[in-house]
C-alpha positions as CSV (number, residue, x, y, z in Angstrom):
1,X,-49.3,21.6,-13.5
2,X,-50.2,21.3,-9.8
3,X,-48.7,23.6,-7.1
4,X,-48.5,22.7,-3.5
5,X,-47.4,24.7,-0.4
6,X,-45.2,23.1,2.3
7,X,-44.1,24.5,5.6
8,X,-40.7,26.2,5.7
9,X,-37.9,23.7,5.7
10,X,-39.9,21.0,4.0
11,X,-40.1,20.0,0.4
12,X,-39.9,17.2,-2.2
13,X,-39.8,16.4,-5.9
14,X,-42.4,14.8,-8.2
15,X,-43.4,14.9,-11.9
16,X,-45.6,18.0,-12.8
17,X,-45.3,19.4,-9.3
18,X,-44.0,22.9,-8.7
19,X,-42.8,24.0,-5.2
20,X,-41.6,27.3,-3.9
21,X,-38.1,28.0,-2.7
22,X,-36.6,25.4,-0.3
23,X,-39.8,23.4,-0.7
24,X,-40.2,19.9,-1.9
25,X,-43.1,17.4,-2.4
26,X,-43.2,13.6,-2.1
27,X,-46.2,12.0,-3.8
28,X,-46.1,9.2,-1.2
29,X,-45.6,11.2,2.0
30,X,-46.4,14.8,1.1
31,X,-44.0,17.5,2.4
32,X,-40.6,16.1,3.4
33,X,-37.5,17.7,4.8
34,X,-34.9,19.2,2.4
35,X,-31.5,17.8,3.2
36,X,-28.6,20.3,2.7
37,X,-30.6,23.6,3.1
38,X,-28.8,24.6,6.3
39,X,-32.0,24.0,8.4
40,X,-32.4,21.1,10.7
41,X,-36.0,19.9,10.5
42,X,-38.0,16.8,11.3
43,X,-36.2,13.5,11.3
44,X,-32.9,15.0,10.1
45,X,-30.0,14.0,12.3
46,X,-28.0,16.9,11.1
47,X,-27.9,19.5,8.2
48,X,-24.6,21.1,7.4
49,X,-25.7,23.0,4.4
50,X,-24.7,20.5,1.7
51,X,-25.4,16.9,0.5
52,X,-21.8,15.7,0.7
53,X,-20.9,12.5,2.5
54,X,-17.6,12.0,4.4
55,X,-17.8,15.4,6.1
56,X,-19.7,14.3,9.2
57,X,-23.2,14.8,7.9
58,X,-24.1,12.4,5.1
59,X,-25.9,13.0,1.9
60,X,-29.2,11.9,3.6
61,X,-28.5,14.2,6.6
62,X,-27.5,11.5,9.1
63,X,-24.6,11.9,11.5
64,X,-21.7,9.8,10.2
65,X,-19.8,7.4,12.4
66,X,-16.8,9.0,14.0
67,X,-18.3,12.5,14.0
68,X,-20.4,14.6,16.3
69,X,-22.6,17.4,14.9
70,X,-24.1,20.3,16.8
71,X,-25.6,23.8,16.4
72,X,-28.3,22.9,13.9
73,X,-31.7,24.5,14.3
74,X,-34.6,25.5,12.1
75,X,-32.6,28.5,11.1
76,X,-28.9,27.5,11.4
77,X,-26.8,24.7,10.0
78,X,-24.9,22.0,12.0
79,X,-21.1,22.0,12.5
80,X,-19.6,18.5,12.5
81,X,-16.3,17.6,14.0
82,X,-14.3,14.4,14.1
83,X,-14.6,12.5,17.4
84,X,-11.4,12.1,19.3
85,X,-11.1,8.4,19.5
86,X,-7.8,8.6,21.5
87,X,-9.7,9.9,24.5
88,X,-9.7,7.1,27.0
89,X,-7.5,4.8,24.9
90,X,-4.0,4.1,25.9
91,X,-1.3,2.8,23.6
92,X,1.4,0.5,24.9
93,X,4.9,1.7,25.6
94,X,6.8,2.5,22.4
95,X,3.9,4.1,20.5
96,X,1.6,7.1,20.6
97,X,-2.1,7.4,19.9
98,X,-3.3,8.9,16.6
99,X,-6.9,9.6,16.0
100,X,-8.0,8.3,12.6
101,X,-10.3,10.4,10.5
102,X,-13.4,8.8,9.1
103,X,-14.1,6.5,7.3
104,X,-11.3,4.8,9.2
105,X,-13.0,5.4,12.6
106,X,-11.1,4.6,15.7
107,X,-7.5,5.2,16.6
108,X,-4.1,3.9,15.6
109,X,-1.1,3.4,17.9
110,X,1.8,4.9,15.9
111,X,5.1,3.3,16.6
112,X,8.0,5.4,17.8
113,X,10.5,2.6,17.5
114,X,12.7,3.2,14.5
115,X,13.0,-0.5,14.0
116,X,9.4,-0.6,12.8
117,X,10.6,0.4,9.3
118,X,12.9,-2.6,9.1
119,X,12.5,-6.3,8.4
120,X,13.2,-9.3,10.7
121,X,15.5,-12.0,9.4
122,X,15.5,-15.5,10.8
123,X,18.9,-17.1,10.3
124,X,19.4,-20.1,8.0
125,X,22.7,-21.1,9.7
126,X,23.4,-21.2,13.4
127,X,19.7,-21.2,14.2
128,X,18.4,-22.1,17.6
129,X,15.0,-22.6,19.2
130,X,15.5,-19.2,20.8
131,X,15.0,-17.5,17.4
132,X,11.5,-16.3,17.9
133,X,9.3,-13.3,18.9
134,X,7.6,-13.7,22.3
135,X,4.2,-12.1,22.8
136,X,2.6,-13.1,26.2
137,X,-1.2,-12.7,26.2
138,X,-1.1,-10.9,29.6
139,X,0.4,-8.0,27.7
140,X,-1.6,-8.0,24.5
141,X,-5.0,-9.4,25.6
142,X,-5.3,-7.4,28.8
143,X,-9.1,-7.8,29.1
144,X,-8.8,-11.6,29.5
145,X,-11.9,-12.2,27.5
146,X,-12.3,-15.0,24.9
147,X,-12.0,-14.0,21.3
148,X,-14.4,-15.1,18.5
149,X,-12.8,-13.5,15.5
150,X,-9.3,-13.1,14.1
151,X,-7.4,-11.3,11.4
152,X,-3.7,-12.2,11.0
153,X,-1.6,-10.3,8.5
154,X,2.1,-10.3,7.8
155,X,4.7,-9.8,5.0
156,X,7.0,-12.8,4.5
157,X,9.7,-14.1,2.2
158,X,10.8,-17.7,2.6
159,X,11.6,-20.9,0.7
160,X,11.7,-23.1,3.8
161,X,9.8,-26.4,3.7
162,X,8.5,-26.7,7.3
163,X,7.9,-23.9,9.8
164,X,5.5,-22.1,12.1
165,X,4.7,-18.5,11.3
166,X,2.6,-18.1,14.4
167,X,1.9,-20.3,17.4
168,X,-0.4,-19.5,20.3
169,X,-1.0,-21.9,23.2
170,X,-2.9,-21.8,26.5
171,X,-2.6,-24.3,29.3
172,X,-3.8,-27.8,28.5
173,X,-4.5,-26.9,24.9
174,X,-1.9,-27.4,22.1
175,X,-2.3,-25.5,18.9
176,X,-4.9,-23.0,20.2
177,X,-3.8,-21.0,17.1
178,X,-1.2,-22.1,14.7
179,X,-0.3,-20.8,11.2
180,X,1.8,-23.6,9.8
181,X,3.5,-24.6,6.5
182,X,4.9,-27.9,5.4
183,X,5.6,-29.5,2.0
184,X,3.1,-32.3,2.6
185,X,-0.1,-30.3,3.0
186,X,1.0,-26.7,2.4
187,X,-0.3,-23.7,4.4
188,X,-2.6,-24.6,7.3
189,X,-4.6,-22.8,9.9
190,X,-5.0,-24.6,13.2
191,X,-7.6,-23.8,15.8
192,X,-8.1,-25.8,19.0
193,X,-5.8,-28.5,17.7
194,X,-7.7,-29.0,14.4
195,X,-6.5,-27.7,11.1
196,X,-7.7,-26.6,7.6
197,X,-5.4,-26.6,4.6
198,X,-5.4,-23.1,3.0
199,X,-3.3,-23.9,0.0
200,X,-1.4,-26.9,-1.3
201,X,2.4,-26.8,-1.8
202,X,1.9,-26.8,-5.6
203,X,-0.6,-23.9,-5.7
204,X,0.3,-21.2,-8.1
205,X,-0.3,-18.6,-5.4
206,X,1.8,-20.3,-2.7
207,X,3.7,-18.2,-0.1
208,X,7.0,-20.2,0.1
209,X,8.4,-19.4,-3.3
210,X,11.2,-17.1,-1.9
211,X,9.3,-14.0,-3.0
212,X,7.8,-11.3,-0.8
213,X,4.1,-11.8,-0.2
214,X,1.5,-10.3,2.1
215,X,-0.5,-13.1,3.8
216,X,-3.8,-12.3,5.5
217,X,-6.0,-14.9,7.1
218,X,-9.4,-14.2,8.8
219,X,-11.7,-16.4,10.8
220,X,-15.1,-15.8,12.3
221,X,-16.4,-18.1,15.0
222,X,-20.1,-17.7,14.4
223,X,-19.9,-19.1,10.9
224,X,-16.5,-20.8,11.0
225,X,-15.7,-18.7,7.9
226,X,-12.0,-18.6,6.8
227,X,-10.8,-16.2,4.1
228,X,-7.2,-16.2,2.8
229,X,-5.7,-13.2,1.0
230,X,-2.3,-13.2,-0.7
231,X,-1.0,-9.9,-1.9
232,X,-4.3,-8.2,-1.4
233,X,-6.3,-10.8,-3.5
234,X,-8.7,-13.3,-1.9
235,X,-7.4,-16.8,-2.8
236,X,-9.4,-19.1,-0.6
237,X,-12.8,-19.3,1.3
238,X,-14.3,-21.9,3.5
239,X,-17.2,-22.0,5.9
240,X,-17.7,-24.3,8.9
241,X,-14.2,-24.5,10.5
242,X,-14.3,-24.6,14.3
243,X,-17.7,-22.9,14.4
244,X,-18.6,-21.6,17.9
245,X,-15.0,-21.9,19.2
246,X,-13.9,-19.1,21.5
247,X,-10.2,-18.5,21.8
248,X,-9.1,-18.3,25.5
249,X,-6.6,-15.6,26.3
250,X,-5.9,-16.0,30.0
251,X,-2.4,-17.4,30.6
252,X,-1.6,-17.8,26.9
253,X,1.6,-17.2,25.0
254,X,2.2,-16.3,21.4
255,X,5.4,-16.7,19.4
256,X,6.4,-15.9,15.8
257,X,8.8,-18.1,14.0
258,X,8.5,-21.2,16.2
259,X,6.0,-23.9,17.2
260,X,5.1,-24.5,20.9
261,X,4.1,-27.9,22.2
262,X,3.3,-26.3,25.5
263,X,2.9,-22.8,26.8
264,X,6.2,-21.2,25.8
265,X,7.9,-24.6,25.6
266,X,8.4,-27.8,23.7
267,X,10.2,-26.0,20.9
268,X,11.8,-28.1,18.1
269,X,14.6,-26.6,15.9
270,X,13.3,-28.1,12.7
271,X,10.0,-26.4,13.1
272,X,11.6,-22.9,13.2
273,X,11.1,-20.3,10.5
274,X,13.9,-19.4,8.1
275,X,13.5,-16.2,6.0
276,X,12.2,-12.6,6.3
277,X,9.1,-11.3,8.0
278,X,7.7,-7.8,8.4
279,X,4.6,-5.8,9.2
280,X,2.9,-8.4,11.4
281,X,-0.5,-7.4,12.7
282,X,-3.3,-9.2,14.6
283,X,-6.9,-8.1,15.1
284,X,-9.6,-9.8,17.2
285,X,-12.1,-8.9,14.5
286,X,-12.5,-9.7,10.8
287,X,-11.3,-6.9,8.6
288,X,-13.4,-5.8,5.7
289,X,-12.4,-6.3,2.1
290,X,-11.5,-2.6,1.7
291,X,-9.4,-2.6,4.9
292,X,-7.4,-5.6,3.6
293,X,-6.9,-3.9,0.2
294,X,-5.6,-0.8,1.9
295,X,-3.5,-2.9,4.2
296,X,-1.7,-4.3,1.2
297,X,-0.9,-0.7,0.1
298,X,0.6,0.1,3.5
299,X,-2.3,1.5,5.7
300,X,-3.1,-0.6,8.7
301,X,-6.7,-0.8,10.0
302,X,-7.5,0.7,13.4
303,X,-7.9,-1.0,16.8
304,X,-5.2,-3.6,16.3
305,X,-4.5,-6.0,19.1
306,X,-0.9,-6.7,18.3
307,X,1.1,-4.4,16.0
308,X,4.4,-4.6,14.3
309,X,5.7,-2.1,16.9
310,X,5.0,-4.8,19.6
311,X,6.9,-7.4,17.5
312,X,10.1,-5.5,17.0
313,X,10.3,-4.8,20.7
314,X,10.2,-8.5,21.6
315,X,12.8,-10.1,19.3
316,X,14.9,-12.9,20.8
317,X,17.7,-15.2,19.8
318,X,19.5,-14.8,16.5
319,X,16.8,-12.8,14.7
320,X,18.4,-9.6,13.2
321,X,17.0,-6.4,11.8
322,X,17.5,-5.6,8.1
323,X,16.7,-2.5,6.1
324,X,13.7,-3.0,3.7
325,X,15.9,-2.3,0.7
326,X,18.5,-4.8,1.7
327,X,15.9,-7.4,2.1
328,X,14.5,-6.4,-1.3
329,X,11.1,-5.7,0.3
330,X,9.5,-3.4,-2.2
331,X,6.0,-4.5,-3.2
332,X,4.1,-2.1,-1.0
333,X,6.7,0.7,-1.2
334,X,8.0,3.6,-3.3
335,X,11.6,4.6,-3.7
336,X,12.5,7.6,-1.6
337,X,15.5,9.9,-2.2
338,X,16.6,11.1,1.2
339,X,18.1,14.4,0.2
340,X,20.0,15.4,-3.0
341,X,23.4,13.8,-3.3
342,X,25.6,12.5,-6.2
343,X,25.5,9.1,-4.5
344,X,21.7,8.9,-4.3
345,X,20.5,7.2,-7.4
346,X,19.2,3.9,-9.0
347,X,21.6,2.3,-11.5
348,X,20.1,0.0,-14.2
349,X,22.5,-1.8,-16.5
350,X,20.9,-1.5,-19.9
351,X,23.1,-4.3,-21.3
352,X,21.5,-6.6,-18.7
353,X,17.9,-5.7,-19.4
354,X,18.2,-5.0,-23.1
355,X,20.4,-7.9,-24.1
356,X,20.2,-7.2,-27.9
357,X,22.5,-4.3,-27.2
358,X,20.9,-1.9,-29.7
359,X,17.6,-0.7,-28.2
360,X,15.5,1.1,-30.8
361,X,12.0,1.3,-29.3
362,X,11.3,1.8,-25.6
363,X,8.9,3.0,-22.9
364,X,9.6,4.4,-19.4
365,X,6.6,4.5,-17.1
366,X,6.5,5.6,-13.4
367,X,4.9,7.7,-10.7
368,X,7.0,10.7,-9.6
369,X,6.7,13.2,-6.8
370,X,9.4,15.9,-6.6
371,X,10.5,19.5,-6.2
372,X,13.4,21.6,-7.5
373,X,14.6,22.6,-10.9
374,X,17.4,21.7,-13.3
375,X,17.4,18.0,-12.3
376,X,17.9,14.7,-14.1
377,X,15.0,12.4,-13.7
378,X,15.9,9.6,-16.1
379,X,19.4,9.5,-17.7
380,X,20.6,6.9,-20.2
381,X,24.3,7.2,-21.1
382,X,26.6,5.1,-23.2
383,X,30.4,5.2,-23.7
384,X,30.0,7.4,-26.7
385,X,27.0,9.6,-25.7
386,X,26.1,10.8,-22.2
387,X,22.7,12.0,-23.3
388,X,21.5,9.0,-25.3
389,X,18.2,9.7,-23.6
390,X,17.6,12.2,-20.8
391,X,14.5,13.5,-19.1
392,X,15.5,16.8,-17.5
393,X,13.0,19.0,-15.7
394,X,12.7,22.6,-14.8
395,X,10.0,24.7,-12.9
396,X,8.0,25.4,-16.1
397,X,9.0,22.7,-18.6
398,X,10.8,19.4,-19.2
399,X,13.3,18.6,-21.9
400,X,13.7,15.2,-23.6
401,X,17.1,14.6,-25.1
402,X,17.7,11.9,-27.8
403,X,21.2,11.3,-28.9
404,X,22.6,14.5,-27.4
405,X,19.9,16.8,-28.8
406,X,16.6,18.0,-27.5
407,X,13.9,15.8,-29.2
408,X,11.0,17.5,-27.4
409,X,10.3,20.3,-24.9
410,X,7.1,19.9,-22.9
411,X,5.8,23.0,-21.3
412,X,3.6,22.3,-18.2
413,X,-0.1,23.3,-18.5
414,X,-1.1,26.2,-16.3
415,X,-1.2,25.2,-12.6
416,X,0.3,21.8,-13.3
417,X,4.0,22.3,-12.8
418,X,5.7,18.9,-12.2
419,X,7.8,20.4,-9.4
420,X,4.9,21.0,-7.0
421,X,5.6,17.8,-4.9
422,X,2.4,16.1,-6.2
423,X,2.3,12.5,-7.5
424,X,2.1,12.3,-11.3
425,X,2.1,9.3,-13.6
426,X,4.6,10.1,-16.4
427,X,5.2,7.9,-19.5
428,X,7.7,8.5,-22.3
429,X,7.6,6.3,-25.4
430,X,10.0,6.1,-28.3
431,X,9.6,4.5,-31.8
432,X,12.8,4.7,-33.9
433,X,11.4,4.0,-37.5
434,X,9.5,7.3,-37.5
435,X,11.5,9.0,-34.7
436,X,8.2,9.3,-32.8
437,X,8.4,10.6,-29.2
438,X,5.4,10.8,-26.9
439,X,4.8,12.0,-23.4
440,X,1.7,11.0,-21.4
441,X,0.7,12.5,-18.0
442,X,-1.9,10.7,-15.8
443,X,-2.9,8.5,-18.7
444,X,-3.4,11.4,-21.2
445,X,-1.2,12.0,-24.3
446,X,0.1,15.5,-23.7
447,X,2.8,16.0,-26.5
448,X,4.5,14.3,-29.3
449,X,7.4,15.0,-31.7
450,X,9.6,13.4,-34.3
451,X,13.4,13.3,-34.0
452,X,16.5,11.2,-34.7
453,X,14.8,8.8,-37.1
454,X,16.5,5.3,-36.9
455,X,18.5,6.0,-33.7
456,X,19.1,3.1,-31.5
457,X,20.9,3.1,-28.1
458,X,23.8,0.6,-27.8
459,X,23.8,-0.7,-24.3
460,X,24.9,1.7,-21.6
461,X,23.5,2.5,-18.1
462,X,20.1,3.9,-17.1
463,X,20.1,6.0,-14.0
464,X,17.1,7.3,-12.0
465,X,17.6,10.5,-10.0
466,X,20.8,11.8,-11.5
467,X,22.2,13.1,-14.8
468,X,25.2,11.3,-16.2
469,X,27.8,13.5,-17.9
470,X,29.7,10.3,-18.8
471,X,28.6,6.7,-18.6
472,X,27.8,6.0,-14.9
473,X,29.8,8.9,-13.7
474,X,30.6,12.7,-13.9
475,X,27.9,13.5,-11.4
476,X,26.8,17.0,-10.4
477,X,25.0,17.5,-7.0
478,X,23.1,20.4,-8.5
479,X,21.4,18.0,-10.9
480,X,20.5,15.5,-8.2
481,X,16.9,14.4,-7.8
482,X,14.9,14.9,-4.5
483,X,11.6,13.2,-4.2
484,X,10.0,9.8,-4.6
485,X,9.4,7.3,-7.5
486,X,6.8,4.5,-7.5
487,X,6.0,1.7,-9.9
488,X,8.7,2.4,-12.4
489,X,8.8,0.0,-15.4
490,X,10.8,-0.2,-18.6
491,X,9.7,-1.8,-21.8
492,X,11.7,-2.5,-25.1
493,X,8.7,-1.5,-27.2
494,X,6.6,1.6,-27.8
495,X,3.6,1.5,-25.4
496,X,0.1,2.0,-26.9
497,X,-2.5,4.3,-25.4
498,X,-4.2,1.1,-24.0
499,X,-0.9,0.2,-22.3
500,X,-0.6,3.7,-20.8
501,X,-4.1,3.6,-19.5
502,X,-3.5,0.2,-17.9
503,X,-0.3,1.5,-16.3
504,X,-2.0,4.5,-15.0
505,X,-4.7,2.6,-13.1
506,X,-2.5,-0.4,-12.0
507,X,-2.1,-0.8,-8.3
508,X,0.7,-3.4,-8.4
509,X,2.9,-5.5,-10.7
510,X,0.0,-8.0,-10.9
511,X,-2.0,-5.7,-13.2
512,X,0.5,-3.8,-15.3
513,X,0.8,-4.7,-19.0
514,X,3.0,-7.7,-19.6
515,X,6.4,-7.6,-21.3
516,X,8.2,-5.2,-19.0
517,X,12.0,-5.6,-18.9
518,X,12.7,-4.1,-15.5
519,X,10.6,-2.7,-12.7
520,X,11.6,-1.9,-9.1
521,X,8.0,-2.7,-8.0
522,X,8.6,-6.4,-8.6
523,X,11.0,-7.7,-5.9
524,X,12.5,-10.4,-8.0
525,X,13.8,-7.8,-10.5
526,X,14.2,-4.7,-8.5
527,X,16.5,-1.9,-9.6
528,X,19.7,-1.5,-7.4
529,X,19.5,1.6,-5.2
530,X,22.7,3.5,-4.3
531,X,23.5,5.9,-1.5
532,X,20.6,6.8,0.9
533,X,17.8,5.9,-1.6
534,X,15.5,3.6,0.3
535,X,12.0,2.2,0.4
536,X,9.2,4.2,2.0
537,X,5.7,2.9,2.5
538,X,3.1,4.0,0.0
539,X,0.9,5.4,2.8
540,X,3.7,7.5,4.3
541,X,4.4,9.1,0.9
542,X,0.7,9.6,0.0
543,X,1.0,7.3,-3.0
544,X,-2.3,7.4,-5.0
545,X,-2.4,3.7,-5.9
């Protein structure tokens, strides 16, 4: 055993070396600074008394981007604070500046226009060339500098066969930027009047299948690299497209939903978009993979050049605004109950989704965030039994009714009351042959019981957010749900532990176990919402997936 002595504030670690308190030894460099000891020595950029990252001072005692650290000396620790990125940055009319906490350094212009939570609908009948969104470059590229990178992202639903999603022209240059679709070549990106096919009309991941999709396209001038993301998944990559091209911004004009053959002119009706569009954003940089993934879940990256708030303020022609729920836009959202009311619920016709009438095995899976007590979360009623199945929750426990009787009571573990307004993943499974009932919370089996062996439910109505005292009726406002529900799925089988684990970690319908019968998170088969139940973004509701 060898013992060394280092100056105060220095240290290191090595095999068979013993150092005193707050001292460390490096066999290659001798005495080194000790990060996290509340003393700022040597090459340390900061020392806040711990080795945690994401708090301003990293695990290696370097100041993290978006923070300033001060006060550190050889005897005192640093205090790190988030830099105010709104200082000196001005958001356009209709929005206010919000400083983003690291790691999302920068600022976001938060829209104050209530229309930003709605969807744009381009008409299919009575359309004109005036049906477009006008975005002059003098407003949105105020610096006048050329741009050498792009990220374009939008949500869309269309089955049209020829249309422009985005068209940007400057004087004497047609198709400066064009995002175009036709049934001959498919989806295309045009730059400087040259194009690259991004996917063919027959691709399995095409965007014109009349389903909601988030389309994100990035381009970088230095390498000519194109990346295409559909629903948060990268589907196409190419290098060498229009390498070295710089996009001019002076005197240009951008439109959504029409194709220009000159600056703000030369429109042709047949090239107009028909369908829905929402959440359009454009950056003059290439977003990272992580930023695109979080964008799909509802969180926009900072420093956007054109935001959806700008879009909704520049709508022209016959384009109308539609609520997200009425446009069936739900992939990046959760269902939100806007106050307790007997009219606020989701009605699911069991006869439709369980066509064999008698349902004997089933699974309900979803994410829930709520408060209150004595409420109906999931209610399944038939003409002869109002509590064929009922999940009813209180402040300290939840009851599960099967065929009118309590089949299981689940008492919440200490400190884990369901009514604390925290997101939880809850799964209930039923198997009739043995009468087995199981409840899983956050992927873990928490309780099981046996009851009502051989009982099957004949049709009826399944309701989320209310308790039925008769089939699809006899409501009581005191039993009304108040909260949010995300990624709710129903199966006509008993889920396994493997299924439950997969449901818990799933981020979208694309990676939940197959075989689900209904699920609001899939727009083609979403549950009908009643009353003021609506969609809210995952980000706004703090959804964990």
